[in-house]
C-alpha positions in Angstrom: -19.9 25.5 -11.1 -23.7 25.6 -10.3 -23.8 21.8 -10.7 -21.0 21.4 -8.1 -22.7 23.8 -5.7 -26.0 21.9 -6.0 -24.4 18.5 -5.1 -25.7 16.8 -2.0 -22.9 17.0 0.6 -22.9 13.2 0.9 -22.4 12.8 -2.9 -19.6 15.4 -2.8 -17.9 13.5 0.0 -18.2 10.2 -1.9 -16.8 11.8 -5.1 -13.8 13.1 -3.2 -13.2 9.6 -1.6 -13.4 8.0 -5.1 -11.3 10.6 -6.9 -8.4 10.6 -4.4 -7.3 6.9 -5.0 -8.2 7.1 -8.7 -6.2 10.3 -9.5 -3.5 9.4 -7.0 -2.8 6.0 -8.3 -2.7 7.2 -12.0 -0.2 9.9 -11.1 1.9 7.5 -9.1 1.8 5.0 -11.9 3.1 7.5 -14.4 5.9 8.5 -12.1 6.9 5.0 -11.1 6.9 3.8 -14.8 8.7 6.8 -16.2 11.7 5.4 -18.0 13.3 8.8 -18.3 13.4 9.3 -14.6 14.7 5.8 -14.0 17.4 6.3 -16.7 18.4 9.5 -14.9 19.0 7.6 -11.7 21.0 4.9 -13.4 23.1 7.5 -15.2 23.7 9.6 -12.1 24.5 6.8 -9.7 26.5 3.6 -9.8 24.9 0.3 -9.0 23.7 -0.6 -6.4 23.1 3.0 -5.4 21.1 3.6 -8.5 18.6 0.8 -7.6 18.4 2.0 -4.0 17.8 5.6 -4.8 15.3 4.8 -7.6 13.2 2.5 -5.4 13.3 4.8 -2.4 12.4 7.8 -4.7 9.4 5.9 -6.1 8.1 4.9 -2.7 8.5 8.4 -1.2 6.6 9.8 -4.2 4.0 7.2 -3.5 3.8 8.4 0.1 3.3 12.0 -1.0 0.8 11.3 -3.8 -1.2 8.5 -2.1 -0.9 9.7 1.5 0.1 13.2 2.4 -1.8 15.0 -0.4 -5.0 13.0 0.1 -4.7 13.5 3.8 -4.6 17.3 3.3 -7.6 17.2 0.9 -9.5 14.9 3.3 -8.9 17.2 6.2 -10.1 20.2 4.1 -13.2 18.6 2.4 -14.4 15.5 4.3 -16.4 15.7 7.5 -14.2 13.1 9.2 -11.2 13.5 11.5 -8.1 11.3 11.0 -9.3 9.6 14.2 -12.6 8.7 12.4 -10.6 7.5 9.4 -8.7 4.9 11.5 -5.7 6.6 12.9 -6.5 5.7 16.5 -6.0 2.9 19.0 -9.6 1.7 19.4 -10.1 -2.0 20.2 -6.3 -2.5 20.4 -6.6 -5.9 22.1 -8.8 -7.3 19.3 -6.5 -5.7 16.8 -3.5 -7.4 18.3 -5.2 -10.8 18.1 -6.1 -10.4 14.5 -2.7 -9.0 13.6 -0.6 -11.6 15.4 -2.7 -14.5 14.0 -2.7 -13.3 10.4 0.8 -11.8 10.6 2.3 -15.1 11.8 0.5 -17.1 9.1 1.8 -14.7 6.4 5.4 -14.8 7.7 5.4 -18.6 7.5 3.4 -19.1 4.3 5.4 -16.4 2.5 8.7 -18.2 3.2 7.6 -21.0 0.9 5.7 -18.7 -1.6 8.9 -16.6 -2.1 10.7 -19.6 -3.6 8.7 -19.4 -6.8 10.8 -18.4 -9.8 8.2 -15.8 -10.9 8.4 -14.2 -7.5 12.2 -14.2 -7.5 12.1 -12.4 -10.9 10.1 -9.5 -9.3 11.3 -9.3 -5.7 13.0 -7.6 -4.2 12.4 -4.6 -6.4 15.9 -3.4 -5.6 17.8 -5.7 -8.0 21.1 -5.7 -6.3 23.3 -8.7 -5.4 25.0 -7.5 -2.3 22.7 -6.3 0.5 24.0 -4.4 3.5 22.2 -3.5 6.7 22.0 0.1 5.5 20.4 -0.9 2.2 18.0 -3.2 4.1 17.0 -0.4 6.4 16.3 1.9 3.5 14.3 -0.8 1.9 12.2 -1.4 5.0 11.8 2.3 5.8 10.7 3.2 2.3 8.2 0.3 2.3 6.7 1.4 5.7 6.4 5.0 4.6 4.7 4.0 1.4 2.4 1.4 2.9 1.2 3.6 5.8 0.2 6.2 3.2 -1.3 3.6 0.9 -3.4 2.0 3.7 -4.6 5.4 5.0 -5.9 6.2 1.5 -7.5 2.8 0.6 -8.6 1.4 4.0 -8.9 4.9 5.7 -10.3 7.5 3.4 -11.9 5.3 0.7 -13.3 2.5 2.9 -14.6 4.5 5.8 -16.2 7.2 3.6 -17.9 4.6 1.4 -19.0 2.6 4.5 -20.5 5.7 6.0 -22.6 6.6 3.0 -23.1 3.3 1.1 -22.9 0.6 3.8 -20.6 -2.4 4.3 -20.9 -4.5 1.2 -20.8 -1.6 -1.4 -17.8 -0.2 0.5 -16.0 -3.5 0.5 -16.7 -4.2 -3.2 -15.5 -0.7 -4.2 -12.4 -1.1 -2.1 -11.4 -4.5 -3.4 -12.0 -3.3 -7.0 -9.6 -0.4 -6.5 -7.1 -2.7 -4.7 -7.2 -5.3 -7.5 -6.9 -2.7 -10.2 -3.8 -1.3 -8.5 -2.2 -4.8 -8.6 -2.9 -5.7 -12.2 0.6 -4.6 -13.4 2.1 -7.1 -10.9 0.5 -10.1 -12.6 -2.5 -12.4 -12.3 -1.5 -14.1 -9.0 -1.1 -10.9 -7.0 -4.3 -9.5 -8.6 -6.4 -12.6 -7.6 -4.8 -12.6 -4.1 -6.2 -9.1 -3.6 -9.8 -10.5 -3.4 -9.5 -12.6 -0.2 -6.8 -10.4 1.4 -8.7 -7.2 0.4 -11.9 -8.5 2.0 -10.0 -9.4 5.2 -8.4 -6.0 5.3 -11.8 -4.3 4.9 -13.5 -6.6 7.4 -11.0 -6.3 10.2 -10.5 -2.5 9.6 -14.2 -1.9 10.1 -14.5 -4.4 12.9 -11.7 -2.8 14.9 -12.2 0.8 13.9 -8.5 1.4 13.2 -5.9 0.9 10.4 -3.2 -1.0 12.4 -4.1 -4.5 11.2 -4.0 -3.3 7.6 -0.7 -1.4 8.0 1.1 -4.1 10.0 0.0 -7.1 8.0 0.6 -5.4 4.6 4.1 -4.4 5.9 4.8 -8.0 7.0 3.8 -9.2 3.6 5.9 -6.7 1.7 9.0 -6.8 3.9 9.0 -10.6 4.3 8.7 -11.1 0.6 11.8 -9.1 0.0 13.8 -10.8 2.8 12.8 -14.3 1.8 13.5 -13.5 -1.8 17.0 -12.5 -0.9 17.4 -15.7 1.1 16.2 -17.9 -1.8 18.0 -16.1 -4.5 21.2 -17.6 -5.9 22.6 -14.3 -6.8 21.7 -12.1 -3.9 23.4 -12.1 -0.6 22.9 -10.3 2.7 26.3 -9.2 4.0 
């Protein structure tokens, strides 16, 4: 206890910002990979409802563990407001230029990338053949809820705190390392892709002073991957 009390405030804030994504992602990983919970959903609901409920449950758990709880802890223990951590509309014109440019590129490039058989074997995570507007809405809504929380933790709390106390390059390296580690379970291609995209997310977030570029482009990437994968799939149809 004395060691904790003797910590420099800056060190304490850094430790908090590093522990939140570390502990949060470990907890979320264990929940999302829990076969017993998944089996319960598939025993309790018929397909396709089982897939929809399971994926929505995982993403809402992610929003709680990676977003809401870290936000409360940050509010209690970090010397930054949510405004300081990127939840603002600073430099909105510059943000729109970056977001429209990169977002459009992603939307086009992702159409062709989604054709790859390895991609189709993973996406969309809801492995159902008949998609309705309701299911698509739940998929998009759960993605947005999860990604807003995810970006607030990684590009908000982690990035801004590290940048404040360590500077730009250490903050970026730490952020990309966490981002890549979180994607290792999704395979080599996605993990490698975290390096250039992770740098871009960090750079534009600190350049603009807000999280909207990160939230919107990450959402475009996730949602378009699902929609394009449905389009390219021989089994899945949107009715």
